[in-house]
Structure formats: structure tokens, C-alpha cells
A tleap script that builds the chain and sets N, CA, C and O, in Angstrom:
source leaprc.protein.ff14SB
mol = sequence {
  NMET ALA LEU LYS SER ALA GLU LYS GLN GLN
  ARG TYR ARG GLN ARG HIE LEU VAL HIE GLY
  ASN LYS GLN ARG LEU GLN LEU PHE ILE GLY
  ASP SER THR LYS ALA GLN LEU VAL ARG LEU
  ALA GLY TYR HIE ASN CYS THR LEU THR LYS
  LEU ILE GLU LYS LEU VAL ALA GLU ALA ASP
  LEU ALA MET PHE ARG ARG LEU PRO ALA ARG
  GLN LEU ASP ASP TYR VAL LYS PRO ARG TYR
  ARG PRO HIE ARG LEU GLU GLY ARG PRO THR
  PRO ARG SER ALA ARG ARG GLN ALA VAL THR
  CALA
}
set mol.1.N position { 0.722 -1.313 -0.215 }
set mol.1.CA position { -0.025 0.009 -0.155 }
set mol.1.C position { 0.877 1.323 0.005 }
set mol.1.O position { 1.721 1.486 0.886 }
set mol.2.N position { 0.540 2.246 -1.027 }
set mol.2.CA position { 1.327 3.458 -1.090 }
set mol.2.C position { 1.090 4.411 0.422 }
set mol.2.O position { 0.045 4.465 1.069 }
set mol.3.N position { 2.290 5.059 0.706 }
set mol.3.CA position { 2.148 5.804 1.790 }
set mol.3.C position { 1.529 7.295 1.475 }
set mol.3.O position { 1.864 7.951 0.489 }
set mol.4.N position { 0.604 7.721 2.428 }
set mol.4.CA position { 0.191 9.070 2.414 }
set mol.4.C position { 1.282 10.208 2.437 }
set mol.4.O position { 2.398 10.173 2.955 }
set mol.5.N position { 0.714 11.145 1.796 }
set mol.5.CA position { 1.907 12.341 1.844 }
set mol.5.C position { 2.236 12.486 3.174 }
set mol.5.O position { 3.427 12.317 3.435 }
set mol.6.N position { 1.360 12.803 4.248 }
set mol.6.CA position { 1.776 13.023 5.673 }
set mol.6.C position { 2.451 12.214 6.193 }
set mol.6.O position { 3.391 12.604 6.886 }
set mol.7.N position { 2.175 10.701 6.018 }
set mol.7.CA position { 3.109 9.575 6.599 }
set mol.7.C position { 4.571 9.816 5.721 }
set mol.7.O position { 5.572 9.618 6.410 }
set mol.8.N position { 4.798 10.164 4.479 }
set mol.8.CA position { 6.299 10.475 4.116 }
set mol.8.C position { 6.479 11.571 4.531 }
set mol.8.O position { 7.697 11.636 4.695 }
set mol.9.N position { 6.044 12.490 4.810 }
set mol.9.CA position { 6.619 13.666 5.486 }
set mol.9.C position { 6.877 13.255 7.038 }
set mol.9.O position { 7.995 13.621 7.399 }
set mol.10.N position { 6.279 12.721 7.850 }
set mol.10.CA position { 6.445 12.234 9.017 }
set mol.10.C position { 7.872 11.451 9.284 }
set mol.10.O position { 8.570 11.655 10.277 }
set mol.11.N position { 8.174 10.554 8.269 }
set mol.11.CA position { 9.183 9.775 8.152 }
set mol.11.C position { 10.353 10.579 7.690 }
set mol.11.O position { 11.443 10.204 8.120 }
set mol.12.N position { 10.337 11.460 7.013 }
set mol.12.CA position { 11.475 12.736 6.520 }
set mol.12.C position { 11.948 12.978 7.689 }
set mol.12.O position { 13.030 12.612 8.149 }
set mol.13.N position { 10.947 13.743 8.290 }
set mol.13.CA position { 11.170 14.727 9.462 }
set mol.13.C position { 11.957 13.672 10.451 }
set mol.13.O position { 13.123 13.782 10.831 }
set mol.14.N position { 11.133 12.741 10.738 }
set mol.14.CA position { 11.837 11.845 11.847 }
set mol.14.C position { 13.400 11.250 11.571 }
set mol.14.O position { 14.194 10.993 12.475 }
set mol.15.N position { 13.662 11.090 10.136 }
set mol.15.CA position { 15.097 10.671 9.917 }
set mol.15.C position { 15.968 12.002 9.995 }
set mol.15.O position { 17.167 11.964 10.271 }
set mol.16.N position { 15.352 13.059 9.760 }
set mol.16.CA position { 16.647 14.178 10.099 }
set mol.16.C position { 16.839 14.202 11.379 }
set mol.16.O position { 17.995 14.022 11.763 }
set mol.17.N position { 15.618 14.461 12.523 }
set mol.17.CA position { 15.707 14.427 13.674 }
set mol.17.C position { 16.539 13.344 14.581 }
set mol.17.O position { 17.075 13.580 15.664 }
set mol.18.N position { 16.518 12.178 13.920 }
set mol.18.CA position { 17.135 11.047 14.951 }
set mol.18.C position { 18.557 10.776 14.337 }
set mol.18.O position { 19.415 10.323 15.094 }
set mol.19.N position { 18.936 11.070 12.752 }
set mol.19.CA position { 20.040 10.554 12.154 }
set mol.19.C position { 21.013 11.753 11.818 }
set mol.19.O position { 22.208 11.710 11.528 }
set mol.20.N position { 20.152 12.847 11.941 }
set mol.20.CA position { 21.050 14.120 11.915 }
set mol.20.C position { 21.304 14.973 13.081 }
set mol.20.O position { 20.921 14.661 14.209 }
set mol.21.N position { 22.037 16.200 12.777 }
set mol.21.CA position { 21.998 16.996 14.042 }
set mol.21.C position { 21.134 18.378 13.681 }
set mol.21.O position { 21.560 19.519 13.861 }
set mol.22.N position { 19.848 18.036 13.142 }
set mol.22.CA position { 19.066 18.942 13.140 }
set mol.22.C position { 18.115 19.000 14.378 }
set mol.22.O position { 18.161 18.201 15.313 }
set mol.23.N position { 17.266 20.023 14.265 }
set mol.23.CA position { 15.984 20.286 15.117 }
set mol.23.C position { 14.949 20.718 14.100 }
set mol.23.O position { 15.132 21.169 12.970 }
set mol.24.N position { 13.611 20.437 14.871 }
set mol.24.CA position { 12.517 21.072 13.994 }
set mol.24.C position { 12.474 22.488 14.414 }
set mol.24.O position { 12.930 22.785 15.518 }
set mol.25.N position { 11.931 23.461 13.579 }
set mol.25.CA position { 11.529 24.720 14.015 }
set mol.25.C position { 10.125 25.116 13.162 }
set mol.25.O position { 9.925 25.063 11.948 }
set mol.26.N position { 9.534 25.391 13.888 }
set mol.26.CA position { 7.901 25.599 13.335 }
set mol.26.C position { 7.616 27.412 13.827 }
set mol.26.O position { 7.690 27.760 15.006 }
set mol.27.N position { 7.308 28.350 12.732 }
set mol.27.CA position { 7.034 29.567 13.296 }
set mol.27.C position { 6.274 30.369 12.410 }
set mol.27.O position { 6.563 30.128 11.238 }
set mol.28.N position { 5.448 31.195 12.548 }
set mol.28.CA position { 4.860 32.063 11.720 }
set mol.28.C position { 5.635 33.240 11.493 }
set mol.28.O position { 6.258 33.857 12.358 }
set mol.29.N position { 5.536 33.606 9.875 }
set mol.29.CA position { 6.312 34.805 9.835 }
set mol.29.C position { 5.151 35.469 8.822 }
set mol.29.O position { 4.164 34.964 8.287 }
set mol.30.N position { 5.704 36.815 8.796 }
set mol.30.CA position { 4.786 37.828 7.553 }
set mol.30.C position { 4.870 37.319 6.183 }
set mol.30.O position { 5.742 36.486 5.934 }
set mol.31.N position { 4.142 37.681 5.345 }
set mol.31.CA position { 4.402 37.309 4.070 }
set mol.31.C position { 5.307 38.242 3.429 }
set mol.31.O position { 5.678 37.885 2.311 }
set mol.32.N position { 5.704 39.219 3.804 }
set mol.32.CA position { 6.523 40.271 3.248 }
set mol.32.C position { 7.962 39.407 3.375 }
set mol.32.O position { 8.784 39.103 2.511 }
set mol.33.N position { 7.915 39.130 4.873 }
set mol.33.CA position { 9.319 38.403 5.470 }
set mol.33.C position { 9.637 37.104 4.597 }
set mol.33.O position { 10.706 36.775 4.083 }
set mol.34.N position { 8.413 36.469 4.578 }
set mol.34.CA position { 8.787 35.026 3.362 }
set mol.34.C position { 8.930 35.616 2.100 }
set mol.34.O position { 9.625 34.819 1.470 }
set mol.35.N position { 8.672 36.530 1.408 }
set mol.35.CA position { 8.786 36.658 0.167 }
set mol.35.C position { 10.374 37.461 0.039 }
set mol.35.O position { 11.049 37.475 -0.990 }
set mol.36.N position { 10.718 38.040 1.217 }
set mol.36.CA position { 12.112 38.465 1.229 }
set mol.36.C position { 13.121 37.249 1.430 }
set mol.36.O position { 14.141 37.240 0.741 }
set mol.37.N position { 12.921 36.380 2.199 }
set mol.37.CA position { 13.484 35.216 2.451 }
set mol.37.C position { 13.675 34.258 0.914 }
set mol.37.O position { 14.756 33.726 0.660 }
set mol.38.N position { 12.785 34.171 0.218 }
set mol.38.CA position { 12.525 33.428 -0.683 }
set mol.38.C position { 13.431 34.051 -1.881 }
set mol.38.O position { 14.076 33.368 -2.677 }
set mol.39.N position { 13.353 35.703 -1.865 }
set mol.39.CA position { 13.957 36.387 -3.090 }
set mol.39.C position { 15.775 36.170 -2.638 }
set mol.39.O position { 16.607 35.943 -3.516 }
set mol.40.N position { 16.070 36.263 -1.480 }
set mol.40.CA position { 17.485 36.187 -0.909 }
set mol.40.C position { 18.022 34.829 -1.167 }
set mol.40.O position { 19.194 34.647 -1.495 }
set mol.41.N position { 17.046 33.758 -0.998 }
set mol.41.CA position { 17.832 32.363 -1.092 }
set mol.41.C position { 17.869 31.879 -2.696 }
set mol.41.O position { 18.690 31.055 -3.101 }
set mol.42.N position { 17.131 32.340 -3.319 }
set mol.42.CA position { 17.043 32.439 -4.895 }
set mol.42.C position { 18.263 33.298 -5.582 }
set mol.42.O position { 18.848 32.816 -6.551 }
set mol.43.N position { 18.573 34.376 -5.141 }
set mol.43.CA position { 19.274 35.366 -5.081 }
set mol.43.C position { 21.105 34.229 -5.119 }
set mol.43.O position { 21.947 34.042 -5.997 }
set mol.44.N position { 20.953 33.738 -3.616 }
set mol.44.CA position { 22.097 33.255 -3.417 }
set mol.44.C position { 22.120 31.515 -3.748 }
set mol.44.O position { 22.903 30.715 -3.236 }
set mol.45.N position { 21.218 31.256 -4.575 }
set mol.45.CA position { 21.130 29.652 -5.074 }
set mol.45.C position { 20.909 28.641 -3.874 }
set mol.45.O position { 21.399 27.512 -3.900 }
set mol.46.N position { 20.269 29.032 -2.997 }
set mol.46.CA position { 20.289 28.089 -1.806 }
set mol.46.C position { 18.778 27.662 -1.175 }
set mol.46.O position { 17.738 28.180 -1.583 }
set mol.47.N position { 18.824 26.682 -0.165 }
set mol.47.CA position { 17.396 26.659 0.348 }
set mol.47.C position { 17.337 27.530 1.096 }
set mol.47.O position { 18.289 28.238 1.425 }
set mol.48.N position { 16.061 27.633 1.538 }
set mol.48.CA position { 15.513 28.549 2.991 }
set mol.48.C position { 16.532 28.131 4.139 }
set mol.48.O position { 17.176 28.904 4.847 }
set mol.49.N position { 16.542 26.558 4.173 }
set mol.49.CA position { 17.376 26.487 5.168 }
set mol.49.C position { 18.544 26.724 5.575 }
set mol.49.O position { 18.973 26.935 6.709 }
set mol.50.N position { 19.196 26.664 4.275 }
set mol.50.CA position { 20.759 27.215 4.179 }
set mol.50.C position { 20.735 28.456 4.408 }
set mol.50.O position { 21.408 28.803 5.379 }
set mol.51.N position { 20.114 29.371 3.772 }
set mol.51.CA position { 20.013 30.858 4.099 }
set mol.51.C position { 19.818 31.363 5.667 }
set mol.51.O position { 20.487 32.211 6.259 }
set mol.52.N position { 18.695 30.582 6.162 }
set mol.52.CA position { 18.653 31.260 7.485 }
set mol.52.C position { 20.066 30.609 8.409 }
set mol.52.O position { 20.582 31.253 9.322 }
set mol.53.N position { 20.426 29.588 8.088 }
set mol.53.CA position { 21.500 28.999 8.895 }
set mol.53.C position { 22.584 30.140 8.531 }
set mol.53.O position { 23.053 30.809 9.452 }
set mol.54.N position { 22.973 30.363 7.243 }
set mol.54.CA position { 24.031 31.621 6.842 }
set mol.54.C position { 23.801 32.877 7.905 }
set mol.54.O position { 24.520 33.181 8.857 }
set mol.55.N position { 22.746 33.427 7.513 }
set mol.55.CA position { 22.237 34.551 8.184 }
set mol.55.C position { 22.359 34.733 9.810 }
set mol.55.O position { 22.818 35.677 10.454 }
set mol.56.N position { 21.844 33.618 10.199 }
set mol.56.CA position { 22.066 33.163 12.008 }
set mol.56.C position { 23.555 33.254 12.294 }
set mol.56.O position { 23.910 33.941 13.252 }
set mol.57.N position { 24.571 32.545 11.462 }
set mol.57.CA position { 25.975 32.432 11.559 }
set mol.57.C position { 26.447 33.452 11.641 }
set mol.57.O position { 27.395 33.625 12.407 }
set mol.58.N position { 25.889 34.564 10.800 }
set mol.58.CA position { 26.800 36.123 10.368 }
set mol.58.C position { 26.447 36.792 11.452 }
set mol.58.O position { 27.262 37.444 12.105 }
set mol.59.N position { 25.021 36.682 11.790 }
set mol.59.CA position { 24.578 37.798 13.140 }
set mol.59.C position { 25.543 37.227 14.279 }
set mol.59.O position { 26.315 37.950 14.909 }
set mol.60.N position { 25.419 35.887 14.469 }
set mol.60.CA position { 26.251 35.449 15.766 }
set mol.60.C position { 27.855 36.049 15.544 }
set mol.60.O position { 28.475 36.738 16.355 }
set mol.61.N position { 28.167 35.742 14.667 }
set mol.61.CA position { 29.778 36.203 14.552 }
set mol.61.C position { 29.957 37.707 14.748 }
set mol.61.O position { 30.880 38.180 15.411 }
set mol.62.N position { 29.003 38.443 14.120 }
set mol.62.CA position { 29.115 39.755 14.266 }
set mol.62.C position { 28.663 40.290 15.670 }
set mol.62.O position { 29.053 41.423 15.952 }
set mol.63.N position { 28.000 39.716 16.459 }
set mol.63.CA position { 27.831 39.820 17.847 }
set mol.63.C position { 29.240 39.581 18.924 }
set mol.63.O position { 29.723 40.269 19.823 }
set mol.64.N position { 29.564 38.384 18.384 }
set mol.64.CA position { 31.028 38.338 18.998 }
set mol.64.C position { 32.231 39.129 18.680 }
set mol.64.O position { 33.229 39.227 19.395 }
set mol.65.N position { 32.044 39.654 17.590 }
set mol.65.CA position { 33.114 40.902 17.147 }
set mol.65.C position { 32.937 41.963 18.018 }
set mol.65.O position { 33.885 42.451 18.633 }
set mol.66.N position { 31.484 42.468 18.146 }
set mol.66.CA position { 30.851 43.778 19.031 }
set mol.66.C position { 30.949 43.795 19.907 }
set mol.66.O position { 31.543 44.800 20.297 }
set mol.67.N position { 30.518 42.812 20.996 }
set mol.67.CA position { 30.503 42.788 22.393 }
set mol.67.C position { 31.892 43.075 22.990 }
set mol.67.O position { 32.954 42.695 22.498 }
set mol.68.N position { 31.715 43.934 24.337 }
set mol.68.CA position { 33.241 43.605 24.671 }
set mol.68.C position { 33.188 42.406 25.375 }
set mol.68.O position { 32.139 41.764 25.436 }
set mol.69.N position { 34.557 41.919 26.091 }
set mol.69.CA position { 34.975 40.740 26.517 }
set mol.69.C position { 34.161 40.557 27.816 }
set mol.69.O position { 33.919 39.386 28.108 }
set mol.70.N position { 33.706 41.501 28.632 }
set mol.70.CA position { 33.016 41.198 29.947 }
set mol.70.C position { 31.470 40.797 29.548 }
set mol.70.O position { 30.736 40.059 30.205 }
set mol.71.N position { 31.150 41.476 28.288 }
set mol.71.CA position { 29.458 41.106 28.039 }
set mol.71.C position { 29.535 39.388 27.469 }
set mol.71.O position { 28.598 38.605 27.617 }
set mol.72.N position { 30.640 39.092 26.913 }
set mol.72.CA position { 30.347 37.917 26.346 }
set mol.72.C position { 29.933 36.732 26.752 }
set mol.72.O position { 29.325 35.967 26.003 }
set mol.73.N position { 30.273 36.412 28.203 }
set mol.73.CA position { 29.597 35.336 29.175 }
set mol.73.C position { 27.931 35.595 29.117 }
set mol.73.O position { 27.156 34.646 29.237 }
set mol.74.N position { 27.458 36.993 28.920 }
set mol.74.CA position { 25.987 36.949 29.007 }
set mol.74.C position { 25.374 36.621 27.892 }
set mol.74.O position { 24.263 36.092 27.868 }
set mol.75.N position { 26.212 36.980 26.651 }
set mol.75.CA position { 25.659 36.501 25.375 }
set mol.75.C position { 25.585 34.903 25.343 }
set mol.75.O position { 24.526 34.317 25.122 }
set mol.76.N position { 26.664 34.318 25.556 }
set mol.76.CA position { 27.003 32.992 24.970 }
set mol.76.C position { 25.928 32.000 26.267 }
set mol.76.O position { 25.368 30.976 25.875 }
set mol.77.N position { 25.797 32.371 27.456 }
set mol.77.CA position { 24.593 31.686 28.047 }
set mol.77.C position { 23.553 32.225 27.822 }
set mol.77.O position { 23.290 33.428 27.844 }
set mol.78.N position { 22.624 30.967 27.493 }
set mol.78.CA position { 21.384 30.818 26.817 }
set mol.78.C position { 20.359 31.147 27.741 }
set mol.78.O position { 20.304 30.348 28.676 }
set mol.79.N position { 19.319 32.299 27.787 }
set mol.79.CA position { 18.627 32.536 28.306 }
set mol.79.C position { 17.131 31.697 28.152 }
set mol.79.O position { 16.372 31.540 29.108 }
set mol.80.N position { 16.891 31.257 26.949 }
set mol.80.CA position { 15.548 30.524 26.469 }
set mol.80.C position { 16.074 29.231 26.742 }
set mol.80.O position { 17.214 28.880 26.438 }
set mol.81.N position { 15.100 28.425 27.405 }
set mol.81.CA position { 15.233 27.134 27.926 }
set mol.81.C position { 14.189 26.209 27.130 }
set mol.81.O position { 13.003 26.325 27.438 }
set mol.82.N position { 14.511 25.408 26.248 }
set mol.82.CA position { 13.448 24.527 25.533 }
set mol.82.C position { 12.584 23.810 26.644 }
set mol.82.O position { 13.104 23.490 27.713 }
set mol.83.N position { 11.420 23.596 26.403 }
set mol.83.CA position { 10.500 22.963 27.685 }
set mol.83.C position { 10.569 21.459 27.472 }
set mol.83.O position { 10.166 20.631 28.288 }
set mol.84.N position { 11.135 21.182 26.258 }
set mol.84.CA position { 11.628 19.632 26.051 }
set mol.84.C position { 12.791 19.083 26.460 }
set mol.84.O position { 13.573 19.928 26.895 }
set mol.85.N position { 13.213 17.903 26.478 }
set mol.85.CA position { 14.469 17.873 26.773 }
set mol.85.C position { 15.334 17.878 25.650 }
set mol.85.O position { 14.812 17.238 24.737 }
set mol.86.N position { 16.395 18.317 25.357 }
set mol.86.CA position { 17.146 18.386 24.334 }
set mol.86.C position { 16.444 18.894 22.848 }
set mol.86.O position { 16.917 18.462 21.797 }
set mol.87.N position { 15.415 19.733 22.842 }
set mol.87.CA position { 14.631 20.237 22.165 }
set mol.87.C position { 14.069 19.363 21.034 }
set mol.87.O position { 13.907 19.715 19.865 }
set mol.88.N position { 13.761 17.996 21.651 }
set mol.88.CA position { 13.473 16.995 20.465 }
set mol.88.C position { 11.846 16.606 21.037 }
set mol.88.O position { 11.525 16.334 22.193 }
set mol.89.N position { 10.933 16.685 19.777 }
set mol.89.CA position { 9.843 16.699 19.612 }
set mol.89.C position { 9.284 15.352 20.568 }
set mol.89.O position { 10.215 14.617 20.896 }
set mol.90.N position { 8.275 15.027 20.936 }
set mol.90.CA position { 7.894 13.799 21.526 }
set mol.90.C position { 7.072 13.252 20.194 }
set mol.90.O position { 6.245 13.868 19.522 }
set mol.91.N position { 7.548 11.939 20.033 }
set mol.91.CA position { 6.826 10.958 19.097 }
set mol.91.C position { 5.154 11.351 19.150 }
set mol.91.O position { 4.745 11.688 20.261 }
set mol.92.N position { 4.417 11.336 18.312 }
set mol.92.CA position { 3.033 11.482 18.287 }
set mol.92.C position { 2.517 10.028 18.967 }
set mol.92.O position { 1.562 10.141 19.735 }
set mol.93.N position { 2.990 8.842 18.786 }
set mol.93.CA position { 2.694 7.671 19.322 }
set mol.93.C position { 2.985 7.631 20.757 }
set mol.93.O position { 2.323 6.924 21.517 }
set mol.94.N position { 3.968 8.378 21.155 }
set mol.94.CA position { 4.515 8.503 22.749 }
set mol.94.C position { 3.424 9.069 23.464 }
set mol.94.O position { 2.999 8.713 24.563 }
set mol.95.N position { 2.831 10.384 22.415 }
set mol.95.CA position { 1.877 11.043 23.198 }
set mol.95.C position { 0.666 10.457 23.299 }
set mol.95.O position { 0.098 10.531 24.389 }
set mol.96.N position { 0.063 9.807 22.268 }
set mol.96.CA position { -1.159 9.189 22.483 }
set mol.96.C position { -1.214 7.852 23.681 }
set mol.96.O position { -2.234 7.552 24.301 }
set mol.97.N position { 0.039 7.205 23.814 }
set mol.97.CA position { 0.085 6.404 24.946 }
set mol.97.C position { -0.112 6.925 26.187 }
set mol.97.O position { -0.776 6.364 27.059 }
set mol.98.N position { 0.546 8.186 26.327 }
set mol.98.CA position { 0.674 8.946 27.652 }
set mol.98.C position { -0.743 9.300 28.036 }
set mol.98.O position { -0.973 9.260 29.245 }
set mol.99.N position { -1.713 9.631 27.252 }
set mol.99.CA position { -3.000 10.254 27.046 }
set mol.99.C position { -3.805 8.875 27.584 }
set mol.99.O position { -4.347 8.797 28.686 }
set mol.100.N position { -3.770 7.801 26.573 }
set mol.100.CA position { -4.495 6.716 26.949 }
set mol.100.C position { -4.401 5.994 28.242 }
set mol.100.O position { -5.359 5.479 28.820 }
set mol.101.N position { -3.038 5.996 28.693 }
set mol.101.CA position { -2.692 5.095 29.728 }
set mol.101.C position { -3.233 5.648 31.181 }
set mol.101.O position { -3.027 4.997 32.205 }
savepdb mol mol.pdb
quit
């Protein structure tokens, strides 16, 4: 039996979470921001993921260069704490079992 699109997508995401060093990020952005990202990615001939990774790396490096040494510790220590361990999503099957158990 052929897999449904949702099942294929779930397997794709799971492969990247389990076998790679990636994490899933879900967010809402404005239409104009999305258009800008698509335009930038097209100009740089890369995916949106690669573009965002590049922009974040450049901004991070700029902060390291700009901040005085006494403020670097504050920058490096994360204030945001993910509510899940290691930022890994709970598999849907585990969530269902927890609810029904």
C-alpha cells in the first residue's frame, strides 16, 4: 500500500531528527518576510534552511566581534530554555500512549 503524503513527511522529519544533528523549527512569519527570504535564497542559489543558517551564523559572529569581553559570557549563556529535553519533539505515538494510559 502506498504511503500518504503526511506519512512520508513524518518519516522524512523523523530521519532528520534521529540520524542528523537537526531540530525542527515551526513558526509563523509575515508574507513580506517570507517573500524576502525566498528572494534572498533565490539570489544566493540556496534553500531557505541554508539561507537562515547562514544569516544566523553571520549575525552570531557579528555579535562576538561587537561585544566587549566582559559581556560575552552574558551573550553565550542562553536565556531561552526549551520546555522539552534536548529540544526533541515527543513522538506522536508516545503522546497518544501517555494520554490513554
